[in-house]
N, C-alpha and C positions, 0 to 999 in steps of 0.2 A: 150191819154187823153179823158175823157168824154166830150161830147158836153155840152155847158152851159145849154141847155134845159133839157138834161138828168140829169145833176147834180141837177138842181132846182127841177125836179120831184122827184128824189130820196130823196132829203132833205125834201121836203114837205111830202112825204109818211112816212119817218122815224119819223118826228115830230108828225104826226098823230098817228103812232104806240105808241110812248111814251105817248101821251095823252090817248090813249085807255088803256094802261097798268096802268096808274095812276088812271083812272076811275075804273078799275076792282079792284084795291086795296083800293079804297076810303071807309072808314068805314061807310059813309053815302050813301048808295045806291049801293055799289060795289057788286062784286060776292062773296057769302059766301065761295065757295071753294078756290078761289084765296086768300081771306083774311086769310084763315086758314094755308096757306103754309108758309114754312120757307126755308132757304137755303138748309138744309139737305133733306127736303121732295121733293124738286124739282130735286135733283141730279139724281135719277133713270130716270126721264123723259128726262133729258138732254142727258144721255147716250143712251137711246132708240132712241131719235131723231137723234143723230149722226149716229147710225147704219142704220136708215131708209134713211138717206142721202146716205150712202155708198151703200145700196141696190138699190136705184133708179139709181145710177151711173152704178152699175154692170149690171143692166137690160136695160141700155141705154134708160131709161124713162125720157126724158127731161121735159115733162109736170109734171110728178110726182116729179122730182127733184126741180122744181120751188116751189111747195108747201112744200116739205120737208125742203128746205133751209129757207123758211119763218118760219116754226115751230122751226127750230134750232135757228134762229135769235131771235125768241120770248123768248127763254130760257135766252139768254143774257140780253134782256130787262127786263125780270122778276127779275133776280138777281140784276140788277142795280137799279130797282125801290125799292126793299127791302133794298138795301144799302143806297139809298137816304133817305128813311124813318128812317133808323138807324143813319143817319148823318155821315156815313163813307166815301162814295164817290158817285159820280153821273155818269150817262152815258157819260157826257162830259169828265169826268176824265178818264174813260175807253178809250174813243176814242183818247184823247190827248196822253195817255200813249202808245197806240198802234201805233199812228202816229210817235211818237218819236222813238219807237223801230224799226219800219220799215225803217225810214230814217237812223238811226244809223247803222243798219245791212246791209244796201245797199249803202256803200260809193262809189261804182262803178257807181251807178245810180244818187245819190244825192250829190256826192262829186267828188274828183279828182282821186280816186283810179281806177285801171284798173284790170280786170280779163280776162283771155284768153277764158274760156269756163265755162259750168255749173259745171263741176267737180271741177275746181279751186274755183268757188264761194261757192260750198258746203264746201270745206275745210276751206275757209275764214270764213264762217258762223259758223262752228263748233269751230274754234279758238276763235271767238268773244264770243260765248256762254260759252266756257270754261273760258274765262277771267271774264265774268260776274259771273259765279259760284264761281270762286276763290275769287272774291271781296266779294261776299255774305258770304263765309266761313270765310274770314278775319274779316268781320264785326261782325260775331258771335263768334270770338275768337277761331276758330278751324282750323285744317289743312284740306284742300280740299281733296275730294276723287274723283276718276274717275267716281264713280257711283252717285255723287251728281246730283240732279235734275231729277232723274228717278222717276216719280210720283208713289206712292204706289197704287193709285186708278185705274191705267190702267187695262184693261183686261189682264188676266194672260199671254196669248200668246204674246201680244204686249209688255208687260213689260219684259218678258223673252228675247225677241229680243233686246230691248233697253239695257238691262243689258249686254248681250253678245257683242253688238256693242261697248259699252263703254270699256269693259274689253279688247276687241280685239285691240282697239286703243293704249293701252299701252303694247301690245305684248302677252296678255294672251289669246291664241287662238290656235286651231288645224291648222296646215299648210294645210292639205288636207281633202276633204270631206270623203275620204275612212276611215280616222281615226275616224271621227264622226260616220260613219256606224258601226265601231268596238265598239264604245262606246254604241251605241243603242243596239247592240247584247249583250253586257255585261249587260246592264240594264234589258233586257228581261230575261236573265239567272237568274239575281238576283230576279226578280219577281217570276219566276218559282220555285226557291229555297224556297222563302218565302211561297209560296202556298203549296209546298211539306211538309214543316215543320209546316204547320198550324199556321203561324205567326199571331199575332194580326192584326186587321184591320188597325190600325194606321201605323204599319210597312209597310204593303202592300201599303197603300196610299202614303207613303213617296217614295217608289220605283217607283210607277206609276208617281209621280211628277217628279222624276229624268228622267224617260223615256220620258215624254212629253217635258221636258227641252232640252233633247238631240235631239229630233225630230225637235224642233224649231231651234236648232243649225245647223242641217243638211240643213233645208230649207234656213237658212241664207247663208250658204256656197254656195248653189246652186242658190242664188238670187231669191228665191221664198218667197213671203210674207205668213207666216203660217196662219195668221188670214184670209186672202183672200182665201187661199187654202182650209181651213176648211169650210168656208162659202159655197164655191163651192161644196165641198163634201156633205154638209148638203142638198143643193138644189138637188144634184144628187140622194141622198138617198130618199128624199121626193118624187121626180118625179117617181123613180122606184118603191117605195113601193105603191104609189097610183095606179100605173099600175098593181102591184101584186093584189091589192084589186079588180081592174076591171076584171082581168083574173079569179080570184076565183069567183067573182059574176056571171060571164058568165056560171060557172059550178054550180050555185046555192049554193055557199059556201061563207064563210067569214073567215078571218084569225083566229079568235078565235076558229072556229070549224074545222080547217084544220090541217093536220099533218105538221111537219117541212119539210118532203120530198115534200109534195105538194106545200108548200110555196116556197121552194128552186127551184122547177121546174118552177114555175111562175116567180121567180126572174131571172132565167137564160133566160127565154123568153123575159122578159122586157129588160134585158141588150142587148140581140141579136137584138131587134127591133131598138135600138139606133145606131147600127153600120151601 
């Protein structure tokens, strides 16, 4: 539990943030940029801030994380302020709904239920969410689907993982990773065939999508988060390519004026330096 002083300080700071946000959106003297924004225009910023939080964590940058968490919190405050102006809900409503959800989903903490470990809690959490989705489907007058609630706006790799997890819970899954590898090989062959037949770009794009989906499936079977793995690969590529630029510059060259063989030699050296 938080100490009373810490709770009071957090409450005062949050109230100040709400007041700042209200001032920024005040038609009389507010910020022109903030006043022009809508729910839709803020979405890209929210997504970017979430990724910056993830990057700070991956870099073990705690000072940076403090700032990035503030930026992400500001996004929630921004939405709540616009909703208050529209008369739909307030930040208090958001917090009360969140509090109620957390209490309901943790009966082993706030009630009499008991769970043996984190794995059992995860299963209980998923069962409860499934019940909530079923109730929502019933309210809409339709039959629930195992894929209900997988948000369409998620990053593609993350959404692929969630769709696969949901399908796996009802038995639609490869038993072994080796079978997923076979599927990946099959998708590569199909892409090769499309290229040889000079298929239209749309057909090739569809096959590439199937390949990416299969790779996410392999990562899932191996308990590797594909989004995190790809971010790490991006960082590795960036680090090595910057080193390639340095090595070429030492020779009085730059990538645009170098041959592929020269760049490949520099790339191999950059890789060897990391070992």
